[in-house]
MIKOLVEX-334474 format. One line per field, with one value per residue (C-alpha): residue in one letter; x, y, z; chain. Coordinates in steps of 0.2 Angstrom, whole numbers, padded with zeros to 4 digits, always signed. Last residue first. Layout:
N
resn [A|...] $
east [X|...] $
north [Y|...] $
up [Z|...] $
chain [A|...] $
***
This chain:
500
resn [M|W|E|K|N|T|N|E|V|K|Y|L|T|H|N|Y|I|N|I|A|D|S|F|P|I|C|P|I|K|I|K|G|S|A|T|Q|L|I|I|D|A|V|N|S|R|K|Q|F|I|T|Q|K|M|K|I|N|Q|V|K|F|I|E|L|Y|T|I|H|T|E|L|L|G|K|G|V|L|L|M|S|D|S|T|K|Y|F|R|K|K|V|K|T|F|V|L|F|V|V|I|P|I|V|L|L|I|S|Y|F|I|E|I|R|S|F|T|L|Y|L|A|T|Y|V|I|I|L|F|L|F|T|F|L|F|I|R|R|K|Y|Y|N|D|P|F|K|K|L|S|N|E|V|D|S|F|H|F|L|S|N|K|I|T|E|I|Q|D|K|K|C|G|V|I|R|I|L|K|E|K|K|K|S|N|T|K|G|S|V|A|Q|K|F|T|V|F|Y|I|G|I|L|Q|K|L|P|N|T|S|I|R|I|H|Q|V|K|G|K|K|L|V|I|S|K|K|T|F|L|G|Q|N|I|E|Y|A|N|E|K|L|Y|V|K|L|N|F|H|V|L|F|V|R|V|F|S|T|I|L|A|I|V|I|L|A|I|L|L|I|F|I|L|F|L|S|T|T|L|A|N|T|N|E|K|I|F|G|D|L|T|E|T|K|G|I|S|D|T|F|Q|Q|L|Q|Q|F|F|G|I|L|L|A|L|F|L|F|L|N|Q|L|H|N|E|T|L|S|V|K|F|L|E|K|V|D|I|N|L|L|P|K|I|E|T|E|I|N|N|E|S|N|F|E|K|N|T|A|I|I|E|K|L|A|T|A|K|E|L|S|L|A|K|I|S|I|E|T|K|S|T|G|A|T|E|I|S|V|E|Y|V|N|I|I|Q|Q|F|I|N|Q|K|F|N|I|N|Q|I|R|H|F|P|I|A|T|N|T|K|K|L|I|G|Q|N|L|I|F|H|D|D|K|I|K|F|Q|F|N|K|Y|I|L|I|A|R|I|L|L|F|L|L|I|F|V|F|G|A|Y|I|Y|N|V|N|F|S|S|I|E|S|F|D|K|F|V|I|F|L|L|L|W|T|A|K|L|V|K|Y|I|L|A|T|Y|I|V|F|I|G|K|P|S|Q|K|S|F|S|S|F|D|F|S|N|N|M] $
east [+0333|+0334|+0334|+0333|+0319|+0313|+0296|+0285|+0297|+0303|+0285|+0279|+0294|+0291|+0273|+0276|+0292|+0282|+0266|+0277|+0286|+0269|+0263|+0278|+0288|+0283|+0292|+0303|+0302|+0313|+0305|+0314|+0326|+0314|+0310|+0295|+0296|+0285|+0282|+0274|+0263|+0263|+0249|+0249|+0231|+0233|+0247|+0234|+0221|+0235|+0243|+0251|+0259|+0264|+0276|+0279|+0293|+0306|+0321|+0318|+0322|+0340|+0343|+0357|+0354|+0364|+0365|+0372|+0375|+0370|+0353|+0351|+0343|+0348|+0339|+0346|+0335|+0342|+0337|+0331|+0338|+0332|+0339|+0332|+0335|+0334|+0350|+0345|+0329|+0338|+0351|+0337|+0328|+0345|+0349|+0331|+0332|+0349|+0343|+0328|+0336|+0349|+0336|+0323|+0334|+0327|+0310|+0316|+0319|+0300|+0300|+0284|+0294|+0282|+0269|+0284|+0293|+0276|+0273|+0291|+0289|+0272|+0278|+0294|+0284|+0272|+0288|+0295|+0278|+0276|+0294|+0294|+0278|+0284|+0300|+0290|+0278|+0293|+0293|+0305|+0322|+0328|+0346|+0347|+0356|+0374|+0373|+0359|+0368|+0385|+0377|+0379|+0378|+0386|+0404|+0405|+0397|+0410|+0424|+0418|+0417|+0435|+0440|+0432|+0440|+0431|+0432|+0418|+0410|+0392|+0382|+0364|+0358|+0361|+0348|+0334|+0338|+0336|+0319|+0310|+0294|+0293|+0306|+0323|+0332|+0349|+0354|+0373|+0379|+0394|+0403|+0414|+0431|+0441|+0446|+0437|+0423|+0421|+0420|+0407|+0396|+0396|+0385|+0383|+0368|+0367|+0352|+0344|+0361|+0357|+0365|+0381|+0383|+0390|+0403|+0405|+0420|+0418|+0430|+0423|+0436|+0444|+0433|+0433|+0433|+0422|+0421|+0412|+0403|+0401|+0419|+0427|+0431|+0439|+0436|+0448|+0444|+0458|+0447|+0430|+0419|+0432|+0441|+0424|+0417|+0434|+0436|+0418|+0420|+0437|+0429|+0414|+0425|+0436|+0421|+0414|+0430|+0431|+0414|+0418|+0434|+0423|+0411|+0425|+0432|+0415|+0414|+0398|+0388|+0402|+0405|+0386|+0386|+0401|+0393|+0376|+0384|+0394|+0379|+0368|+0381|+0383|+0364|+0361|+0374|+0362|+0370|+0355|+0352|+0371|+0369|+0353|+0362|+0377|+0365|+0357|+0374|+0379|+0363|+0367|+0384|+0378|+0365|+0379|+0390|+0376|+0372|+0390|+0390|+0375|+0383|+0399|+0390|+0406|+0418|+0432|+0430|+0434|+0450|+0455|+0451|+0462|+0477|+0472|+0473|+0459|+0462|+0450|+0450|+0460|+0474|+0469|+0480|+0465|+0465|+0446|+0444|+0430|+0432|+0422|+0406|+0395|+0378|+0384|+0391|+0408|+0402|+0392|+0407|+0420|+0411|+0410|+0428|+0433|+0423|+0431|+0448|+0445|+0438|+0419|+0409|+0393|+0384|+0371|+0357|+0343|+0350|+0336|+0324|+0318|+0315|+0331|+0343|+0357|+0370|+0380|+0397|+0405|+0423|+0434|+0451|+0448|+0454|+0446|+0429|+0430|+0435|+0421|+0424|+0412|+0411|+0396|+0389|+0378|+0362|+0358|+0342|+0352|+0360|+0344|+0340|+0334|+0329|+0323|+0317|+0315|+0306|+0312|+0331|+0332|+0342|+0343|+0351|+0351|+0361|+0354|+0364|+0358|+0364|+0375|+0375|+0371|+0369|+0364|+0357|+0373|+0377|+0360|+0361|+0378|+0372|+0356|+0367|+0378|+0363|+0356|+0373|+0375|+0357|+0359|+0376|+0367|+0353|+0365|+0374|+0357|+0352|+0368|+0366|+0349|+0356|+0371|+0358|+0356|+0361|+0378|+0370|+0359|+0365|+0370|+0352|+0345|+0359|+0355|+0337|+0342|+0354|+0340|+0337|+0355|+0362|+0352|+0356|+0375|+0374|+0366|+0380|+0393|+0387|+0384|+0403|+0408|+0399|+0406|+0423|+0417|+0418|+0402|+0393|+0392|+0378|+0383|+0387|+0398|+0414|+0429|+0446|+0438|+0445|+0444] $
north [+0827|+0818|+0833|+0829|+0836|+0819|+0815|+0810|+0799|+0791|+0787|+0780|+0769|+0763|+0759|+0749|+0740|+0734|+0729|+0719|+0711|+0705|+0699|+0688|+0691|+0686|+0699|+0713|+0725|+0740|+0752|+0766|+0780|+0793|+0779|+0768|+0754|+0738|+0727|+0710|+0700|+0684|+0676|+0659|+0661|+0679|+0675|+0665|+0679|+0691|+0703|+0720|+0733|+0749|+0762|+0780|+0792|+0783|+0794|+0794|+0775|+0776|+0763|+0750|+0737|+0721|+0712|+0694|+0687|+0670|+0672|+0688|+0697|+0707|+0721|+0733|+0746|+0760|+0773|+0763|+0747|+0734|+0719|+0709|+0693|+0685|+0676|+0660|+0660|+0662|+0649|+0637|+0640|+0638|+0622|+0615|+0621|+0613|+0596|+0596|+0600|+0586|+0571|+0581|+0579|+0562|+0570|+0574|+0556|+0553|+0561|+0569|+0584|+0598|+0590|+0585|+0602|+0610|+0598|+0601|+0620|+0619|+0607|+0617|+0633|+0624|+0618|+0636|+0643|+0630|+0630|+0649|+0649|+0636|+0646|+0662|+0652|+0647|+0665|+0677|+0679|+0689|+0694|+0701|+0718|+0721|+0727|+0738|+0746|+0748|+0758|+0776|+0785|+0791|+0793|+0777|+0767|+0773|+0770|+0752|+0748|+0754|+0742|+0728|+0732|+0740|+0734|+0743|+0759|+0761|+0777|+0774|+0790|+0781|+0768|+0782|+0786|+0768|+0767|+0765|+0775|+0793|+0803|+0799|+0802|+0794|+0776|+0774|+0756|+0748|+0733|+0722|+0714|+0701|+0689|+0675|+0686|+0692|+0674|+0669|+0684|+0703|+0718|+0732|+0743|+0761|+0772|+0789|+0798|+0816|+0821|+0813|+0825|+0816|+0825|+0815|+0815|+0805|+0801|+0794|+0785|+0778|+0781|+0785|+0799|+0799|+0813|+0810|+0824|+0831|+0832|+0825|+0806|+0804|+0789|+0785|+0773|+0774|+0764|+0760|+0761|+0755|+0742|+0735|+0733|+0726|+0714|+0707|+0705|+0696|+0684|+0680|+0678|+0666|+0656|+0656|+0650|+0636|+0631|+0631|+0621|+0608|+0608|+0606|+0591|+0583|+0583|+0579|+0594|+0606|+0599|+0600|+0618|+0622|+0615|+0623|+0640|+0640|+0634|+0647|+0661|+0655|+0653|+0671|+0678|+0689|+0706|+0712|+0696|+0695|+0712|+0707|+0691|+0701|+0712|+0697|+0690|+0706|+0706|+0688|+0692|+0707|+0696|+0683|+0697|+0702|+0684|+0682|+0698|+0692|+0675|+0683|+0692|+0700|+0692|+0690|+0708|+0714|+0705|+0712|+0730|+0726|+0723|+0738|+0750|+0755|+0769|+0770|+0782|+0794|+0804|+0823|+0832|+0837|+0839|+0840|+0852|+0849|+0862|+0858|+0865|+0854|+0859|+0875|+0882|+0877|+0865|+0877|+0890|+0876|+0868|+0884|+0887|+0869|+0871|+0888|+0881|+0865|+0874|+0872|+0863|+0854|+0862|+0850|+0855|+0845|+0828|+0815|+0807|+0824|+0832|+0825|+0836|+0834|+0846|+0841|+0848|+0843|+0847|+0854|+0849|+0849|+0830|+0826|+0833|+0822|+0806|+0809|+0820|+0821|+0831|+0827|+0838|+0829|+0830|+0849|+0854|+0864|+0874|+0882|+0878|+0892|+0887|+0900|+0893|+0902|+0893|+0900|+0896|+0890|+0893|+0904|+0895|+0901|+0892|+0898|+0903|+0921|+0923|+0911|+0913|+0904|+0907|+0896|+0907|+0909|+0891|+0885|+0897|+0891|+0873|+0877|+0885|+0870|+0858|+0868|+0868|+0849|+0846|+0857|+0848|+0831|+0837|+0844|+0827|+0818|+0830|+0828|+0809|+0811|+0818|+0805|+0791|+0780|+0761|+0763|+0770|+0754|+0750|+0768|+0773|+0758|+0761|+0779|+0776|+0763|+0776|+0789|+0792|+0788|+0798|+0813|+0811|+0809|+0825|+0835|+0829|+0833|+0851|+0853|+0848|+0859|+0874|+0871|+0875|+0893|+0889|+0890|+0907|+0918|+0929|+0940|+0934|+0921|+0931|+0919|+0920|+0917|+0899|+0895] $
up [+0634|+0651|+0662|+0681|+0692|+0696|+0706|+0692|+0683|+0699|+0705|+0689|+0688|+0705|+0702|+0686|+0693|+0708|+0698|+0686|+0701|+0708|+0691|+0690|+0674|+0656|+0645|+0650|+0635|+0631|+0618|+0608|+0609|+0618|+0630|+0631|+0644|+0641|+0656|+0651|+0664|+0674|+0685|+0675|+0671|+0668|+0655|+0645|+0645|+0639|+0651|+0647|+0658|+0650|+0654|+0648|+0644|+0654|+0657|+0676|+0677|+0671|+0658|+0656|+0642|+0642|+0625|+0624|+0606|+0600|+0608|+0617|+0632|+0647|+0656|+0669|+0677|+0687|+0701|+0716|+0709|+0697|+0688|+0673|+0664|+0647|+0643|+0651|+0641|+0624|+0629|+0633|+0616|+0607|+0615|+0611|+0593|+0591|+0599|+0587|+0571|+0571|+0573|+0564|+0548|+0546|+0542|+0525|+0521|+0520|+0503|+0495|+0489|+0491|+0503|+0513|+0513|+0518|+0532|+0538|+0539|+0547|+0561|+0563|+0566|+0579|+0587|+0589|+0595|+0609|+0614|+0616|+0626|+0638|+0641|+0645|+0656|+0666|+0673|+0667|+0676|+0691|+0695|+0713|+0715|+0714|+0696|+0700|+0715|+0705|+0691|+0695|+0678|+0662|+0666|+0677|+0663|+0650|+0662|+0666|+0648|+0646|+0660|+0651|+0634|+0620|+0602|+0594|+0598|+0591|+0589|+0585|+0576|+0559|+0564|+0564|+0546|+0541|+0549|+0566|+0567|+0573|+0583|+0590|+0606|+0608|+0611|+0613|+0608|+0616|+0609|+0619|+0618|+0627|+0613|+0621|+0626|+0608|+0603|+0615|+0611|+0617|+0617|+0629|+0626|+0632|+0637|+0633|+0629|+0627|+0644|+0638|+0623|+0608|+0598|+0582|+0570|+0554|+0540|+0524|+0514|+0530|+0545|+0564|+0577|+0592|+0604|+0620|+0630|+0648|+0655|+0639|+0635|+0619|+0608|+0593|+0579|+0566|+0553|+0560|+0544|+0531|+0541|+0548|+0531|+0524|+0538|+0537|+0518|+0520|+0533|+0522|+0506|+0516|+0521|+0504|+0496|+0509|+0504|+0486|+0488|+0497|+0483|+0470|+0480|+0481|+0462|+0452|+0457|+0452|+0435|+0432|+0437|+0426|+0411|+0414|+0418|+0402|+0391|+0398|+0394|+0376|+0374|+0379|+0367|+0356|+0360|+0371|+0379|+0384|+0393|+0402|+0408|+0414|+0424|+0431|+0435|+0444|+0454|+0459|+0465|+0475|+0483|+0486|+0495|+0506|+0510|+0515|+0526|+0535|+0538|+0544|+0558|+0566|+0579|+0567|+0561|+0579|+0580|+0563|+0569|+0584|+0573|+0562|+0577|+0589|+0601|+0616|+0630|+0620|+0629|+0628|+0615|+0604|+0586|+0582|+0597|+0609|+0623|+0638|+0646|+0635|+0640|+0648|+0631|+0626|+0612|+0602|+0601|+0600|+0585|+0575|+0578|+0573|+0557|+0553|+0555|+0546|+0531|+0529|+0515|+0516|+0531|+0536|+0548|+0556|+0552|+0551|+0563|+0570|+0587|+0596|+0588|+0575|+0569|+0553|+0548|+0532|+0531|+0517|+0510|+0491|+0491|+0508|+0503|+0487|+0497|+0510|+0525|+0540|+0556|+0567|+0582|+0594|+0603|+0601|+0610|+0623|+0609|+0603|+0585|+0573|+0555|+0542|+0525|+0508|+0495|+0478|+0482|+0499|+0515|+0531|+0546|+0564|+0578|+0595|+0611|+0609|+0591|+0580|+0561|+0545|+0527|+0512|+0499|+0489|+0490|+0484|+0470|+0464|+0465|+0455|+0442|+0441|+0440|+0426|+0417|+0419|+0413|+0398|+0393|+0395|+0384|+0371|+0370|+0368|+0354|+0345|+0346|+0338|+0322|+0322|+0322|+0337|+0334|+0342|+0358|+0360|+0377|+0381|+0381|+0391|+0404|+0405|+0408|+0422|+0430|+0431|+0449|+0456|+0441|+0446|+0464|+0460|+0450|+0464|+0476|+0464|+0462|+0481|+0484|+0469|+0476|+0493|+0487|+0490|+0508|+0517|+0521|+0536|+0543|+0557|+0575|+0569|+0569|+0566|+0574|+0591|+0594|+0612] $
chain [A|A|A|A|A|A|A|A|A|A|A|A|A|A|A|A|A|A|A|A|A|A|A|A|A|A|A|A|A|A|A|A|A|A|A|A|A|A|A|A|A|A|A|A|A|A|A|A|A|A|A|A|A|A|A|A|A|A|A|A|A|A|A|A|A|A|A|A|A|A|A|A|A|A|A|A|A|A|A|A|A|A|A|A|A|A|A|A|A|A|A|A|A|A|A|A|A|A|A|A|A|A|A|A|A|A|A|A|A|A|A|A|A|A|A|A|A|A|A|A|A|A|A|A|A|A|A|A|A|A|A|A|A|A|A|A|A|A|A|A|A|A|A|A|A|A|A|A|A|A|A|A|A|A|A|A|A|A|A|A|A|A|A|A|A|A|A|A|A|A|A|A|A|A|A|A|A|A|A|A|A|A|A|A|A|A|A|A|A|A|A|A|A|A|A|A|A|A|A|A|A|A|A|A|A|A|A|A|A|A|A|A|A|A|A|A|A|A|A|A|A|A|A|A|A|A|A|A|A|A|A|A|A|A|A|A|A|A|A|A|A|A|A|A|A|A|A|A|A|A|A|A|A|A|A|A|A|A|A|A|A|A|A|A|A|A|A|A|A|A|A|A|A|A|A|A|A|A|A|A|A|A|A|A|A|A|A|A|A|A|A|A|A|A|A|A|A|A|A|A|A|A|A|A|A|A|A|A|A|A|A|A|A|A|A|A|A|A|A|A|A|A|A|A|A|A|A|A|A|A|A|A|A|A|A|A|A|A|A|A|A|A|A|A|A|A|A|A|A|A|A|A|A|A|A|A|A|A|A|A|A|A|A|A|A|A|A|A|A|A|A|A|A|A|A|A|A|A|A|A|A|A|A|A|A|A|A|A|A|A|A|A|A|A|A|A|A|A|A|A|A|A|A|A|A|A|A|A|A|A|A|A|A|A|A|A|A|A|A|A|A|A|A|A|A|A|A|A|A|A|A|A|A|A|A|A|A|A|A|A|A|A|A|A|A|A|A|A|A|A|A|A|A|A|A|A|A|A|A|A|A|A|A|A|A|A|A|A|A|A|A|A|A|A|A|A|A|A|A|A|A|A|A|A|A|A|A|A|A|A|A|A|A|A|A|A|A|A|A|A] $
***
């Protein structure tokens, strides 16, 4: 254990932290005022020299103000460790004091963006279950000091293991570029393509605004109209465009996967996982096993063909679902089947639930999906006919109906559940298959819901609320719902195990 730093008295970040804080403040200002800056620079040549001097003076004043603020933030940001608590003092005019006990810490994250890599400092963030955002973020620590801090927190009884950034333990998972390429092939390319098209549309809107400002609107409109007419009259150009869109989707998927999961390594410690990944922004996460609420294993036909799975660790969160909450979902990509088994074995005893009988929702579930799906199709086709008044629109039903029927049957087939004395396994999906493993004692509350239509068919929904979200088992026989409900209440009320 690294004892070269004394954290019993208040300590500061690296002096380089001033520059990290300064650049972060500048980025926030630019993000909030970019539209105003665009308007100013668009007509910059028309501004008189007298007013230009005021603009330059304003920029200098803002930069100096942000620099002074960064220095004050740095000077007032102090932390120490006392009695198994992480204590932080911060603030300029409004002083705040935060004390976090070690047992509340869910994970410790190391991060390095490009700027932090250049000046050789690490950002350390400490997350707890009581908030949807990072509890504490230390922007700039040296590698040695960051490692020492993590060791002190990580070697208490909650971790009971040394978690060094540079460890000699053989990684459970090590994903190279070839494996990342396989992972990218199994991504949602349609989603990435829509993202690319949205960026492209945004670029053309900016270009149109620029041409409007310089009086070249007709030139741009003529260029677009000419090329659009050429495209619509050439099947070859349409084919080339489709091929180009497919290639763009594949490249976009690979770039995104490569940037986020570059050099992915997962280490399995006694009571924690350490996950390292990232290219431009390097991240290292120490995840406590005891803080994992449940896990979800995902695959699809292409993933199964390649032989890979994705694992998502769900941690405790608070409040409504939002983007901050999603950041607390830690996902490991490209896992092999034996690595999945190792992860499951390290978290819980799952053999009983996997060997139990697989049960499916009542046929009422299938009838309900078909009813709502066809009602939706009727509304869509009615709207299309009223808009275009062409009977040929209904010819596409011959293709749409078989696809819809296939998808509904696939969705129903993938919706199942298994139960054992201590665990619940829930499967769902459409194109992908998601299997959730949940230890019953980690359920916070359970609801059994039954509509008047479900009552006629003697079925009910079971909704399990955990610290990381809801798990729903829809339209199961009422007798099974009663058994799951009563058994869950019994296990929750009689367990002495910690789940937070």
